[in-house]
C-alpha positions in Angstrom: 18.5 9.1 -13.1 19.6 12.7 -13.2 16.2 13.8 -14.6 14.6 12.4 -11.4 16.5 15.1 -9.4 14.7 17.9 -11.1 12.4 20.2 -9.1 9.4 18.9 -11.0 10.2 15.3 -9.9 10.5 16.3 -6.2 7.2 18.3 -6.4 5.5 15.4 -8.1 6.9 12.9 -5.6 5.7 15.1 -2.7 2.3 15.6 -4.2 1.9 11.9 -4.8 2.9 11.2 -1.2 0.3 13.7 0.0 -2.4 12.1 -2.1 -1.4 8.6 -1.0 -1.4 9.6 2.7 -4.8 11.3 2.3 -6.2 8.3 0.6 -4.9 6.0 3.4 -6.3 8.2 6.1 -9.7 8.5 4.3 -10.1 4.8 3.6 -9.0 3.8 7.1 -11.4 6.4 8.7 -14.3 5.2 6.6 -13.6 1.6 7.4 -13.5 2.3 11.1 -16.8 4.1 10.9 -18.3 1.2 8.9 -16.8 -1.8 10.6 -15.9 -0.5 14.0 -12.6 -0.7 15.9 -12.5 -4.3 17.1 -10.2 -5.3 14.2 -8.1 -2.9 12.1 -9.9 -3.6 8.9 -8.8 -0.3 7.3 -5.0 -0.8 7.6 -5.4 -4.5 6.8 -7.3 -3.7 3.6 -5.0 -0.8 2.7 -1.9 -3.0 3.0 -3.4 -5.8 0.8 -4.7 -3.4 -1.8 -1.5 -1.4 -1.8 0.6 -4.6 -2.2 -1.6 -5.7 -5.1 -1.2 -2.3 -6.7 2.5 -2.3 -6.1 2.8 -5.6 -7.9 0.4 -4.7 -10.7 1.7 -1.2 -11.4 5.3 -2.2 -10.9 5.0 -4.6 -13.9 2.6 -2.5 -15.9 4.5 0.8 -15.7 7.9 -0.7 -16.3 7.4 -3.7 -18.6 4.3 -2.9 -20.5 3.9 0.9 -20.6 7.7 1.6 -20.3 7.2 4.7 -18.1 10.4 6.6 -17.4 11.9 5.7 -14.1 11.2 9.1 -12.4 7.5 8.7 -13.0 7.4 5.1 -11.8 9.1 6.3 -8.6 6.4 9.0 -8.2 3.6 6.4 -8.4 5.2 3.5 -6.6 7.2 5.3 -3.9 5.3 8.5 -3.7 1.7 7.5 -3.8 1.8 3.8 -2.8 4.6 4.3 -0.3 2.4 6.8 1.5 -0.8 4.8 1.0 0.4 1.6 2.5 1.8 1.5 6.0 3.3 -1.4 7.9 4.2 1.0 10.7 0.5 1.4 11.4 0.3 -2.4 11.0 2.9 -2.8 13.8 1.0 -0.6 16.2 -2.3 -2.3 15.4 -0.8 -5.8 15.9 0.8 -4.7 19.2 -2.6 -3.3 20.4 -4.3 -6.6 19.7 -1.5 -8.5 21.5 -1.6 -6.1 24.5 -5.4 -6.8 24.7 -4.5 -10.5 24.7 -6.8 -10.8 21.7 -4.7 -13.7 20.4 -6.9 -15.0 17.7 -7.4 -11.6 16.1 -3.7 -10.8 16.6 -2.7 -14.0 14.9 -5.1 -13.5 12.0 -4.1 -9.9 11.5 -0.3 -10.6 11.5 -0.3 -13.7 9.5 -3.2 -12.6 7.3 -1.6 -9.2 6.5 1.7 -10.7 5.4 0.2 -13.7 3.5 -2.5 -11.8 1.8 -0.2 -8.9 0.9 2.2 -11.3 -0.7 -0.5 -13.1 -2.6 -2.0 -9.8 -3.7 1.3 -8.5 -4.9 1.9 -11.7 -6.9 -1.6 -11.5 -8.2 -1.1 -7.9 -9.4 2.1 -8.9 -11.1 0.5 -11.9 -12.9 -2.4 -9.8 -14.0 -0.2 -7.0 -15.3 2.0 -9.5 -17.2 -1.0 -10.9 -19.0 -2.3 -7.4 -20.0 -1.5 -5.3 -23.1 
């Protein structure tokens, strides 16, 4: 793990985080423009997609492609850690609850967790069957 402490690692991690955060903001912004603000489709979709990618790439990079640990960290923690956001999920869920929009709040909370878990498992299964 000492190699992961090199300046190149930290720079790559920071850049991956910047790209992930930019991708999250861009996708969320686009989805709000397209679908409106009645339901937080952007963060909902981002968390599900990110969970799928975490499962898929976690298996693919480690078990199939045997990427070195520092580069797996850059992709999984740097990019995907910045791309997905359950902190934004929490605020969106609380907003729906505060508006007393119970049905949407229930679907958002339960759906986000359930679909994210299913997406992560789906990504893992797909990666295990590849290569």
